[in-house]
N, C-alpha and C positions, 0 to 999 in steps of 0.2 A: 504493500500500500504506500509506504513512504517514498518509494522510487517513482511513483506516478503523481506526486503532489507538484503543483505549479504555483507560481507567484501571481495568482489572480483570484478575484472574487467571483466565484461561479454563479452567484445570484445575479450578477450583472453581465455575465457572458453566456454560459450554457443555458441559464434560465432567464435570460433577458426579457423574453416576451411576457413574463409574469409581472414586470414592473409597470408602474403607471407611466403615462406618456411623458410627463415632465421629468421623471426620474430617468427615463430611457435616453433623453437628449444628452445628459452629461455622463452617461455610463462609460464612454471612452476615456474620461478623465479619472474616474474613481475605480476602474476595474482592477488596476494594479494594486497589490497589497504587499508592499515591501516588508520583508522579514517574516512573512507568514510561514514559509517552509522552515526557517530556523526555529521559530517559536514551537512549531509542532515537534520537530526533532528533539529540541531541548526538553520538552515535556515528556517525550518518550524516555529519554535518558534518565531524567529524574525519577520517573516511575519504575524504571528497571534497576536503578542503582540500589545497593543495600539488600538485594535479594538474589537468590540463585537464579540467574536469567541466562538465556541462550546468548552466547557471545556473538553469534551471527547477528542477532537483533541489535545489539549494542553497536556493532560495526556498521550495520546498515544505517542506523540513525546518524552516525558520525559522517559517513560518506555522502549521505543525501543532503547535508547542509549546503547552503549557498554562500560562499564557495565551499567545496567539500573539505572537511577536516581530515585529510588523509593521515596526518601525523598521529592524531588521536586514535584513528582506526588501527594503524600499525602497532601503536603501543598496547592496544588491547591484545593483539596477537603475541607481543613480547611477554606480557604478563602471563598469558596462557602457556607460553613455552617455558617460562621460569617455574611454573607449577608442575611441569613434566606431563602435561596433558597429551593425549594421543590424537587430539583434534586439530593440531597446529596446521598440518598440511591441508586438511579440509577447509579450515578457516582462511588460509592463504588463497586457496582456489576461489572462495566466496568473495573476498575483497577484490581479487583480480577480475572477477566477473562484473562487479559493480563499477569499477573505475578503470581508467586508462592504465595499463600495466607499465608503460614507459614513465608516466608520472609517478606511479607507485615506486618504481625502481629508484628514481631520483630522490624521492622523499625518504625511502628506507636508507639510502646512502647518506642523506643529510642528517639522519639520526645517529650516524657513525656506528651502525649495527651491521657488520659485514655478514653475519649469519642470516639476518632477515633479508638483506639485499640479495644474497644468493638464492634464498627461497623464492623471492619475487622474480628474479631473473630466470629461474627454471620454469616459471609459468609463462614466460614471454616467448617471442619469436627470435630473441637474440641468439647469436652464434656463440656457443660456449668458448670457442677459440678467441673471442673478443673479450668477454667479461671475466673469464677465469684468470688469465694472466694479470689483468688489472686488479682484481680483488686480492690475488696472491701477493702482488707487490705492495698493496696497502697493508696487508696483514704483517709484513716483515718490518714495517716502520714503527718507530716509537709513537705512543698515543698522540702527543701534540703535533708531531710532524705528519701523522696520518690525518688528523683533523684538518691541518692546513691544506694538504693535498686534496682532500675531499672537497673542501669549500672552494678551493681554487678551480677544481674540475667543474663544480656546479655553478661557477660564476658568482659566488658569494664572497666578493673580494674584501669587503670590510671585515667580515668575520675571519677571513684568511689572514689579513694583516694583524688582527688581534693575536692570532696564534703565533705569528712570527715574533711579535713583541714578547709573548710569554716564553718563547724559545731563546730570547736574548740574541737573536740573529739581526743585529741592527743594520749592518751593511746590506744584507739581503732585503730587509724591510725598506730601506731607503730606495733601493732600485725598484722594488715592488710598488712603492708609493708613486714614484715617477711614472711607471708603466701604466698604472690604473688611476692616476690623479686622485689619490687618497690623502691629500695634504692635510686637510682639516682633521680627519679622523686620526691620522698619525700624530699630529700635534697634540691631540688630547691624551695620547698615551704617555707623553713625556712632559706633562705640565710641571712636574717637580724635578726634572733633570735638565738643568740649564744648558749643558753642553749639547746634548742630543736634541733638545728643543730648538736651539739655534741652528743646528745642522739641518734639520727639516725645514726651518723657516727660510734658510738660504735657498734651498731648491724650490720652495714655494714662491719666494720672491722672484726668482728667475722665470718660473712658469707664468706668474701673473704678468710680468713684463712682456714675455713672448706672446701672450694672448691679448695684449693691448689693454689690460686692466691696470692702467698706470697709477690711479689713485691708491689702490690697495697695495700695488707693488712698492710705491714710494713709502708707504707706512711701514711695510715689512723691512725695506732697506734701512729706513730710519731707525727701526728697532735694533737692527744689526750694526748700527753705527757706520754703515757704508754711505757716507755723506755724498760722495760723487754720484753714485747710482740713484740715491734718494732725490738729489737736486734735479737730475735729468728726468726722472719719472714725474716729479712734481711739475716740471715745465711742460711735459707732454700732456699732463692732466689739466693744464691751464690753471694751475694754482701758483700764481707768480709770487705771492707772499712767501709761501713755504720754500719755493725753489730758490729765491734770492737769500732767504734767511739761512737755509741749510748750506748754500754755497759759501757763505761767509764763515762757516765752521770748518771748511776743508783745510785751510782757506784758499780760495782761488786767487791767482794774480789779478791785479787791478784791471788789466786789459781784457782778461777772460770774463771777469765779473761784469764789466761794461757790455761786452758782447752778449752775455746771457741776459742782461737787463734790456738791451735793445731788442733781442728776439722775443722776450716776454712781453714787451710793450707792443710789438707788432701783433702778437697773438691776442692780446687784450683788445686791440683795435678791431681785429677781425671778428671777435665775439661780441663787439659793441659794449665792452666794459671800459667806457671812456674815463670813468673815475680812476680805475686801476691803471690805465695807460698814462694818465696825467700824473699820478703819484709816482710811477716809475721814472718818467722823464724828470720829475722834480727832485726826487730823493736819491736816485742812483746815477742819473746821467747829467744832472745839473743843467738841464735844458729848459729854462724857464719859459721861453716863447712856446715851445711845444706843449708844455704842461698847461699853460693858459689856453691854448687852442683846444685841447681835448677836454678841459674842464667846461669850456663854452659849448663844445659839441655835445656834451652830456647834460646841457642846461643847468650846470652847476656854476652859475654866474657869480654867486657870492664867494665861493672858493677861488674862482679865477681872479676876482678883484683883490681878494686878500693876498694871493700869491704875487700879484703885480706890486702891490704896495709894500709887502714884506721884503721883496727883493730890491725895492727902490728903483725899479726899472719902469718909471712912469711913461716912458715913450711907447710901451707896449699897449697902453690904453687905446690910442687911435689906430695903431698898426695891427694889433692882434685882437684885442678885446672887442672893439667896435665892429671889426669885420666879422667876428664870430656872432655877434648879435644880429648883424644884417643877414648872414647866411641862415641862421636859425629862423629869422623872420620870413625869409623867402621860402624855406622848407615848409614851415607850418602854414603859410598862406596857400601854397600849392596843395597841401593835404586838405585844408578846409574847402578849397574849390572842388577837389575831387569828391569830397563827402557830399557837398551840395548837389553836384551833378548826379551822383548815385541815388540820393534820396529822391530827387526830382523825377528820375526815370523809373525807379523801382516801385515806389509806393503807389502811384497811379496804376501801374501794371498789375500789382497785387489786387487792387480794388476791381480792376477789369476782370481778372480771372475769377474772383469770388462772385462777381455778378453773373458771369457766364455759368459758373457751377450751379448757382442757385436757379437761374432761369432755364438752362438747358443741361441738366445733369447728365443725360445720356450722351450728348455730344462731347461734354467735357471729359467724362471717364473713358469714352471710346476713342478719344483723339489719338492715343499713342499705341493702341493695341496692335495694329497692323503696320506701324511705322510709316503711315501715309499711303500704303498700298490699297488698291481697291479690294473690297471683300467679294469673293466669288459668289455668283448668284445661283450656282447649281448644287448647293449643299443643303442638307436637311436641317431644319431648326428644331426637330423633335428632340426632347431630352433623352440622353443615353447615360449609361453608367459612367462613361468617361467624362461626359460633360458635367454631370452632377458632382463627380469626384473632384473636378478641377475648380469648382466654385463659380459663381455667377460673375457677370461683369463687375458688379459692385463689390462683391466679397473679395475679388482679387486685390482691390486697392484699400478696402476698409477693414478686412479681416473679420467681417460679420458673417455669421452662419445663417443661411436661410432656413425657415421652418420646413421640416419634412425632408431635409437632406442631412441626415445624421452623420454621414460619412465625410461631409465636406471638410469639417475641421481637422480631420485626420490626414488629409493630403498635404504633401510638402513638396515644394519645388526643389529640384536637384541643386547641388552645390554650384554647378556650372551656371545654371539659369539665375541662381541667387546672386552670383558675382556679376552677371550681366546687368541685373536690375540695379545693383549697387553702383555700377559705373554710370548707368543712365541717370540715376538719382544725383550723383556727384556732378554730372555735366549740367543738369537742370535745363535740358534742351527746350527752346522756346516752342510752345504749343503742346508739350508733353504734360502728363499728369503730375510730373515732379517739379514743374517750373515754379509753382507757388511756394512749395516747401523750400526750394533752393533760394528764392528771393527773400523769403522770410528769414532764413538763417543768415543770408547776406546782410540784411538790415540789422539783425541782432549783433553780428560781428562789428558792423560799423558803429553801433552805439557803444560797444565795449571799447573800440579804438578811440572814439571821441572822449569817453570818460578817462582813458589813460593819458591823453595829452592835455587835459584841462589844467592840471597842476603846472605842467611845463609851460603852457601858454601864459599862465598867470605870472610865473617868474620872469618870463620874457618881457611881458608888458611892463612890469615894475622897472626892470633894468633899462629898457628902452627909454622910459621917462627919465630915469636918473642920468642917462647919457644924452639927454636933451633931444631925443628922437620922438617927439610927442605925436606927430602925425602917423608915424609907423606904428607906435604903440596903439593909437586909436584904431588903426586899420585892423590890427590883430585882434583887438578886443571886440570890435564890431563883428568881424568875421566869425569869431568863436561864439559870440552870443547868438548870431543867426543860425549857426549850425546846431547849437544846443536846442534852440527853439524848434528847428526842423525835426530834430531827433525826438523831442517831447511829443510833437504832433504825430510823428510816425509811429511811436509806441502806442498812442491812443488809437490810431486808425488800424494798425496792423495786428496788435496783440490784445489790447483791452476790449476792443469791439467784437472780438471773435470768441464764442463760447463753445465751438465744436471741436471734436478731437482732431489731432493731426492726421492727415491722410498717410497711410503706411501700406507696405506691401505684405501680403500674406506670408507668414512664416517668420517674420522678424519680431523678436521679443523685446519687451521693455521700452517701446517707443510710443505706444498709444497713450493718450491722456491729454490734459490741457497743456498748452505752451506756457513756460515760465515767462512772466512779463519782465523784461529788463528794466532796470532803474537808471534814469538819466541823471547824472550828477549836475548840480547847479554850478554855473560858472560865476565866480565872484568878480564883479567889475571893480576897477580902481576908481575911487571917488574923485581923484584929482583930474580925471579926464572928463568929468561931467556926464550927463545923460547921453545914451547912444543915439545915433542919427538914423 
């Protein structure tokens, strides 16, 4: 009986027709009963324990678990063998009938019981000329070496490494660690042995560097006091502070330290870490003009101004500082113009699509089904199993299940088709059913971008006024205020006015529901410039 139990609620499958109609609709969701087989098997084992029971029944309950508990079943046979029972061979035949004999062979070997392994092998189709020499060789080994060989043979490399540690075969363990990438496990073996711990840490650091995990490699080399390697890995990990600090501990010659600083500054610029680049130019290269330039590029005008005055190089104010202000003003003005153009084009288009969807839903949803190709007029429109399994025109895009098509929700698009749909959604092709969602997400990203530049624009306006560029400051402030106002109206029209779920494709999880409404941050105007025009 146990061998025929399945993980299902038969009242919702075999006897499904006895359910009410409303219960039948969601039977495909509730039919599975996880853990049902295990609960029954455990109940059998509890009932059979403590009494004189047939060992075959105990083994059957163990093997029928999900997943099968083969080790416990084999141990039942071991206990039977230790009692000197004459039923051992019969019981072995029984367990081999219930489970894959090759898996049983590996499990018996994993118990380090060679006698049990031999009994299982004799029930298999294995060639005795293959397994007998192997088992004989294992029998000749010492217990720990035998356990290592077995675990290595079975691919249980972590356990095999533990046996090598117990054998005090450190050099062999070191090589084995490198072969199977067991660095963290081996490090845990020698937490209290500083010399061996450092030896394993050394090969681990080399491995991390070779696999481009530079941050962790740098930390490992730093622990080993290998400052040269640590500094190089910190640089490759774009951690210029640590790279230059550790380089000073080597210590590097001044020309090499400056070369490292220049390389680190360039890396910081490429990753848009303008504060870091400016700090390197100032502290390590004594290049005040470059420091001021990159402080300005990062909208850190106060720090740039402090650097100019602290170095007493006031001539940098018109030649570098003011130019930085002008460049940032041009960049932010261009960004605001792009935002205006995008909102002006996309928000009306979204409204147009929603109107079309409301007035002509069939035309809206059908627009992309055949990629613009004509629908053949010689096909039957009568419903078939295939058509009902695939979902209707609307369920394809809304994930809704029509009444009377109980199997619709169970169909799933193949992974290839699902990837194709994802690509179509990402493109947001004009006229497709994905265009609205694409445009809405585009507006959301634009609002987030405007929010992120608001603080930078505020600092720029203040410093433009301080440097007597009042008209430029007013232009930036007016442009920023206009874009913020457009974003506020767009959020109301695109997000707050819509209460319907997002259109999604069948089979995609976790996307259906109300859109989160983005929040537009208020832009604080400078009172010195007066009211906006």
